[in-house]
N, C-alpha and C positions, 0 to 999 in steps of 0.2 A: 398477220402476226408471224414473226420470225420463229421458225421451228428449231428445236434442239439440233436436228440433223443439219440444218443450214449453218448453224454456228460451228458445229464440229467440222463440217466440210470446208469451212473457211480456213481452219487449221490445215486440213489436208492439202488444199490447193496451194496455199502459201508455201507450205513445206516442199511439195513436189516441184513447184515452179522455181523456188529459190535454189534448190539442189540442181535442177536442170540448167538454170542460167549459169550457175557456178561450174557446172560440169563436174561436180564433186560434192559428196555428202551422203547422208543417210536418210532417205525418205521413208523407209519402212516403219520404223518405230513411231514417228509423229502421226502417220496415217493410221497406225493400229491403235494408238492410245488417245486419239483425238476425242472420242466419246467420253472417256474417263476424265480427261482434262476439262472438257466442257462442263460437266456436272460439278467438278470440284471448284473450278474458277468462277463459274456463274452463280452457283447456289450456296457454296460453303465457305470459300476462302475469305478471310478477313484481312484486307490489305488496302493500302491507299496509293494508287499509282502516282498521285501528285507528291507523295512523300515516301519514297521507297524505304527510308530508314526509320519509319515510325516504330518505336520500340515494342509496342504490343501487337505488331502484325503477326499473322501466321507465317511461318517459314515454309517455303516450297523449295525442295531440292530435287534436281534432275540427276539422279545418280548414273543412269544410262545416258551420259552426256553426249554421246555421239548423235543422239536425236535432238540436237540443239535447236533445230528449226521449230520443234514443238514449243519450246520455251520462248523463242523470239516471236513466234506468232502470237502466243498468249500475251506477252508483254505489249506488243504493238496493239493488238485488238483491245486490250483492257484499258489502254490510255497512258501507258508509261512513255517517257520521252525517248521513244524509239520509232522514228518515222519510217514510212514504207520504203523510202529510198535506201535505208540501211538494210532492209530485208533483201532488196534487189542487189545489194553489194555483199551478200553472204559469202564468207570465206575469202574476201578480197583484202588487199593490203590496207591497214589502218581503218577498216570498217568497225562498226560497233557490234558486228555479228560474226565473230570468229568461229572457226570450225567446231570447237567445243566451248561451252560457256566459261567465261573468265570473270572472276570477281573483280570489280572495279572498272571493267571495260563497258559493261552494259547495265543501265539502271534496272534494278529488280532481280539481278542475278545474285543469289545469296552465297554461292561458293563456286570455285573452279572445279569442274568435274570432267570426266573422260576416262582416267584410269579407273577401271571398273571396281566397284565396292567402296571407293573412298567417299563418294557422295553420301552413301548410306551411313558410313561411319561418321561423317560430318553431321548428318542429321541426328544420329544418336547423341553426339556432343551438344548439339543445339537443344535437344529435348532435355538432356541432363542440365544444361545451363538454365533452361526455363524453370526446372524444378528447384535448383539451388537458389536462383534469384527470387523466385516467388516465396520461398521459405524465409528468405532474409528480409524482404520488403513488404510483402502483403500483410495487411492487418484487417481486422473485422470491418466489413463494409467497404473495404478498399482493395479489390482484386487488381492491383496495379499491373501484375504480371499474370496473364491468363490467356494463353493462346496455344495453338497446336503446331506441330512440325509434321509436314507431309512430305513424303519422298516417293518418287517414281523410280523403279528399278526393274532390271530384266534378268534373264537367265545368267548372263555373264557376271553380274554382280553377285549372284548367289553361288556361282562356282568359285569365285575368288575366296581364298582362305580367310581373308580379312572379314568377310561377312559373318563367318562363324564366331570370330573373336568378339565383334561388337554387338551382334544380335544376342549372343549369350549374356553379355553384360546388360543389355537393354531390358531383357526379361528379369534378370536378377534385381535390377534397380527399379523395376516396376514403373517404367516410363509410360504411363497411361496416355500421355498426350502425343505419342509418336504413332503415326499411321503410315504404313508403307503399302503402296500399290504395286503388285507384282505383275508385270506384263508377261503373262504365262502363254506365250505364243509358240513355244516348242522349237524355235529357230534361232540359230546363231550363225556366225560367218560361214562356218564349215557345213551348214545344213541342218537337218533335223537332229535335235540334241539327244534324242533317245539312245543314240549310240555312245554317248559319253556323259550323260547327266540323267541318272535314273533315281536320284534321291527321292524319298517320300518327303517332300517339302513341308506338307502340313504337319506330319508327325515331328519333323525336325524342329519346326518353330514352336509347336506345342511343348516340346521337351525343354525349350529355352524358357518357357513361361510366357509365351505370347498367346494372344487371342487370334485365331485364324478364321477368316471367313472364306470358305472355299467355293469353287464352282460358280463364280460370279460371271455373268455374260458381260464382257467388257464393251459390248456394243449396244447394251440395253440400259438406257439412262435410269429407269426406275430401279433396276437391280443394283446399279452402282450406288444410287442414292440410299437404298435400304442398307447396303453394306456399310456405308459411311455412318449411318445412324447407329448401326450395331457397334461400330468402333467407338463412337462417342459415348455409348452407354457403358463402356469399359473404363474404369478409372484407375485400376491397379495393373493393367497389362497393356503393353504396346500391341498394336493390331497389324497383322498382315492380311491384306485383301488380295486373294488370288483371282485375277481377272483373265478369263480365257478370251484371247484376242486373235485377230488375223493380221499378221504383219503385212504392211502395204495395203491395208483394207481400201478397196475402191479401184485398185489397178487390176482390171479383169483378167489379164493374162499372166501376171506375175505375183499377185497377192498370195500369201501363204508360203512363199519360197524365200530362200536366202538371197535371191537375185534382187530383192528390194532392200536388202539390209544396208549395203554400203556403196551403192552405185546409183547414178541418175536412172530414172525409169526409161528415158529416151523419148524423143518427140512423139512417136506413134503411140506409146503407152500412156503418156501424159494426156494426149487427145482422147484416147479411149477411156481413161479414168474420168475425164470431164464428162463424157457422155454417160458413163455408168452412174456417176454421182448426180447427174442432172445439173451440172454447174456450167452455165453458158457464158460466164463473164471472162474477160481477157485476163492474162497473167497480172497478178499484183493489184487487181481491182476488186475491192470489197464493196458491195452495194451499201448505200447509206443506211438502210434499215437494219441490215445485219451488223454493220459497224456500231450503230447506236445501241443495239441490244447487248453488245459486248462491253461497252464503255462503263468502267467501274469507278470513274473519278468522283462523281457526286456521292455515291454510296460510301466510297472509301473516306472521303473528307468528312462525312457525317459520323462515321465510326470513330475517326480520330478526334473529332471535336468533342464527342461524348466522353472519350477517354481523357482528353485534356481537361475537361470540366472536373472529372474525378480527381485528376492530378492536382488541380488548384485547391480542391478541398483537402486533399492529402497534405499539401503544404501547410495548411492551417492546423490540421489535426496532429500531424507528426513532423514538425519542422526539421528536426535533426535528421531523421531518416530521409526526408525529401532533399535535404542538402547533400547527403551522401549519395542519393540516387542521381542527382544532377551531376555531381563530380564524376561519378563512374560513367555516366552517359557521355560526358565530354572527354572521357579518357584522360582525365587530368590527375596528376599526383598531388598530394597535400601541399599546401603553400610552403610549409617548413621542411619539405622533403630534402632539398639540397643542403640546407643548413645543418639539419640533424645528421645527415649522412656524412658530411664533411667532418663533423666532430667525432662521429663514430669511427671513421677511418683513421683519424689522428690518434684515437685511443688504441686502436689495433696496432698501429705502428709503435706506439709507446710501450704497450704490453709485451710485444715481441714474442708471442707464444709459438712454440714448435708443435706442429700437428699436421696430419694429412689434410690435403686441401678438400677432401670430401667432408671431413669434420669441420673445416673452416667454412665450407658452404652451409653446413647445418647451423653454425653460429650466425652466418649472414641471414639465414631464414628466420632465426629467432628475432633478429633486429627488424627485418623488412616486413615479415608477416604481421607483426604486431602493429605496424604502421599502415599496412595495406590489406584490409580484410577481403579485398577482391582477389587475392592470390589463392588459387586452388591447386594444391599439390597432389602428388601421387607417385607411384612406382609400380613397375611391372614385376611385382613379387620380390623386390630387392630392397625394401624399405630400410632394413637394418644395415645393408651394405652401401646403399646410395646416400643414406642419411638425409632423406627428403622430408622427414617429419620434424616437428618441433614441439615445444612443451605444451602448446595449446592446440595441437592437431586434433581434430575430431573427425572420425571416419564417416563417410557418406554411406547410407544404406537405403534400400527401397522404402523402408518405413520411416526414416529420419533424414530429412534433407537439410537440417540445421547443421551444416558440416562444412569442412574446408580441406578434407583429405580423402583421396580415392585409392582404394586398393584395386588395381587393374588386373591382378593375376598375371600369369605368364603370357602377356599379350602386348608385346612391344609395338607392333604395327598398329594394332587397335588403339592403344594408348595415344600414340602420336596423332592419328587421324581424328580421334575424339577430341583431343586438345585443340586441333585446328577448328573443329566445330564450335567449341566453347569460345575460342578467340574471335571467331566470326560473329558469334552471337552478340558480343559486346558486353562491357562492364565487368569482365573477368580477366585475370591474368593467369593462364594455366602453366604449370610447370610439371615435369615428370621425369623420373629417373630410370636408368638401366645401366648396364655396363657399356663402355664405349664400343667394345667389339660388336655389341648387338645393335648399334646404330644402323647396321646393314638392314636389319629387319624393319626399322623405322624410316629408312632413307627416302622412299617415295613420298611419304607424308611430309617429311622435312622439306623435300623439294617443293611440294605444293605450297607449304607455308611460305617458302621463299618467293614463289611465283605470285602469291597473294599478298606478300609483305605483311604477314600477321605476327604479332608479338606472342611468341610461344617459346618457352625456355626448356631446353633439354639438359638435364643433369646427367652427365656421362662419366661414370667413375671407373676406377681400375684402368687407368688410361695408357698403360704401356706394358712392355714385357716385365717391368718391375713388379707386377702382381705375382709373378713367380710360379708356384707349383701347379696351378691349373693348366699350364702349358699353352701351346700355340693356338688351340681352339678358342681360348679365352684371352689371348694376348693381342691387343690391337697393334697393327703395324701401319697399314695403309689408310686408316680411318680418318686421321686428321686431314690428310690430303684429299680424301674422297669427299669429306664434308666441305672443305675449303673451296672446292671448285663449283659448288652449287651457288648460283647467283643469289644475292641478298641474304645469304646465311653467314652469320658472324661466328667465328670459332675462337674461344678463349681457353688458354692453358696456363693458369696462374701458377706462380712458384711458391707462394706462401699465403698466410691469412690475409694480408693487406691486399695483395693482387686479387685474391678470391673475392673479397668484399667489393673492390672496385669493379670487378667483372660483373657481379650481381647488380651493382648500381647501373652500369651501362646497359645491361640486359633489360632492366626495368624502365629505363628512360628511352630506349631505342624503339622507333616506330617503323623501321624499314624492313623488318623481317625477323625470323627466328634467331635465337642465340643458342649455341651449343657450348656448354662448360665441360671441359675435359679435366677430370680431377683424379688425384692420386689415392691409392690405397695406403701407401707408406707415408710416414711422417717426413716433413720437409723443414729445413732450417729457416729461421726468420732472417730476412735481409735488411741491413741498415739502410735508411733513406732519410733525406731531408724532406721537409714539408713540400717543397717544390717538386721533388721526385714523386711523392705520393700523388700529387695532382696530375702529373704527367702519365701515370699508369693508364688513365682513361683514353689516352691517345694511341694505345695499343703497343707502343714500343718506346723505350726511353733509355738514357744512359744511366746505368746503375752504378758503374765505377769507371772513372776516367783516368787519363794519364796526362802528364805535362806535355804541352806542344801537340804536334800533329801525330796521331796514332800511326804506328807501323802496320797494325793489324786490328781488325774489328772482330771480336768474339761475340756471337749472338746466340742466346740460349732461351729455352722456354721451360716452364714447369719444373719438374724434378731435376733437370740438368743444370739449372741456374747455379746452384750451390757448387756443383762439380766444376763448372766453368769458372766460377769465382776463384776457386782454389788453384786452378790452372793459371789464371791471370796473375795471381799472387806469385806463383813459381816463376813465371816469365818475367815479371817485374823485378824480381830479385836478380835475374840474369841481365838486367839493364834494358829490357825491351819495353817499348811503349805500346801498351795494349788497352783498348777501350772495351769494357764489358757492357753489352746491351741486353736488357731483358725485353723479350718480345712476346708478351702474353697473347696478343692478338695481331697476327700478321695482316689480316684484311683491314682491321681498324687502322693500323699504322699506315698502310698503303693508301688509305683514303684521306690522310692528312694533307695539309698544304705543302707545296714543294720546299718552302723555306724550312719548315720544321723537319721534314724528312731528311733534308740535306744536313741539318744541324746534328742529327743523330747518326746518319750513315752518309758521310761525305762521298760524293762521286769520285773524288780523287784517290780515296783509299780503297784500292781494289783487292787487297789481301783480306779475305774474310773467311771466318770459320763459323759455321752454324753447328750447334750441338743440340740435337733433339732425338729422343728415342722413338723415332717414327720414320716413315718413308720420306725420301728426299724430294719427291716430286714438287711439293708446293713451294720450294725455296728458290726456284730458278731465277726469279726477278731480283732476289737479294744477292745470290752468290756471284752472278756474272761469270766471266771467263776464268778468273783466277781463284775463285772461291773453292773451298772444300767443305765437306759436311761429314760430321760424325753422326750417322743415322743408322736406320735399319731398313734394308730393302729385301729382306727374306723373312720367313716365318721364325717364330721364337722357339724356345726350348722349355721343357718342364724341369724346373729346379727352383731352389730358393731364389727370391727376387734379386738379391744382391749378386748372386753368382751369375744369373742370366745377364744382368746389366754389365757386369765385368767382362763376360764373354764377348759382348758386342762393343767393348771399348769404352764404356761409360765409367772411366776412372781417370784420375788426374794425370797419371803417367801417359796414357795413350793420347788423351786430348792435347796435352802439352807437346807431345812428339808431333802430332799432326799440325799444330800451330807453328812449330819451328820450321816445318817444310815450306811454309808460306813466306818466310823472311827472304828478302833478296839482298 
């Protein structure tokens, strides 16, 4: 009969062998947490290796993602479509086993981890999503959504400030189905952490409202199992299980030291570890009996089949809810979404209201949230400024999950990372608000959403120096460019209610990554358009006002500067100049269009171009070319009324017109 130790040692040898073959990686954590993983995955975890996307599976997140070989070993051994050859190709080009786990790259990987603390934050988002989804769909006798979220984490995750943000919320929200295993080995890259990490972690988490199981021997299966049972007995509190482990467990000369953290053990130590563990098999060879004891495919299929049987009964008992469940699982919008949205945008154009785009965004939420109950909103303590709520917003609390709005408090990074977790969970469309200048706090989570291509919507208001008196600490300058350079991130800066509505439509239909909406504090004029121009907004850039014949100059503007640019074009037109005005609410969207459309808007032959945007010039290089100019801001702002600050930086008709004249030849 296969022992627990043999199963755990299979993880250890696969991990150290893969790292050794790659001559790169982190063997210490997988070797240290192998016993915990064996208990969780063999005794507790409800999952189906044959169908990694089974909706009611337990979620497993490896927040300390540098120990990726632990996860790859678990997936391979359990029966996921991850053959041993891919473990042998660890960290190699185009393998399924990259250096850190990547969502979409490897079956069974729930989220991309590695930047420490973000996996933990994603797990909080997943547990939150489970609670919200269960409240919406579960009915008596039909626990359609009933599973746990488990997360492995280490000292580094707990040192990151992000962990404070999200764990505080997890306790407040009473996420009783979130269970975190803390690899309490006392070692980080620089050595023993007692020199820089002396927090009383138990008291810290208890103060958050967590249940803490301390002093668990992370190499004793019975102690680990008892700790998990204690966690399951808690329904109102998330649980932190503090597992005392030895990093690099089994490597006789290096275990317990930082030397096992991020480097191969070396051939001699690998051989010594094999002898210490009593493992006589060659690299990447798992004996048949040990492999069979790990295989979870039959058990997982039975679990899913039982759940599918319940789902079929659910269809009979609650047909409307079942239909809604199916739509959300397929990530499908309602059939009449496009038709209704087209009519709504036409009405916005006809009404021609003057308002700040942050208010226009709230009007868009009023329309879209009524149609899409899966939209889950929120704000980092700026609801009244971001306008992220709507008339039927209902706040989520630990006691009441029948909700669609989340007060995150002043936790921008935590909000962004939690939203990623909700988007990964499926069936929800998270959006959240803060000031554009504070996108810096959220940036790494936005980056990971881009890497994972998740639909997450960031409402970023007070989008320029035009916000005024709060001064340069709150006036974004470089932020549009900084967001724009992140792959798969789409940035929109609409100029009025219609462009704002169109931006929301694109964000909700886009599946390739997160969308950032940069919105004004100040009121903006309504722009006249034809129905064809309204349709073209979704292409990111379009001709808002044209001239007879071939233009002498192209004037390109975004957001609050479109109206100023229009007035400048009118002044130049009176002087007999041929000027084309282009509104460019989303540069990245425009650049993704076909060449024929792009050339119809910005002809290659017209090289005299003036870009007008109250932000840094960096993102406009591809448009400006050699002869282009920009009226922008490449320095910090000033504290003064918004109109005065804009005027100081040349955002007035006179200055823009003067800059345009300098381009005529």
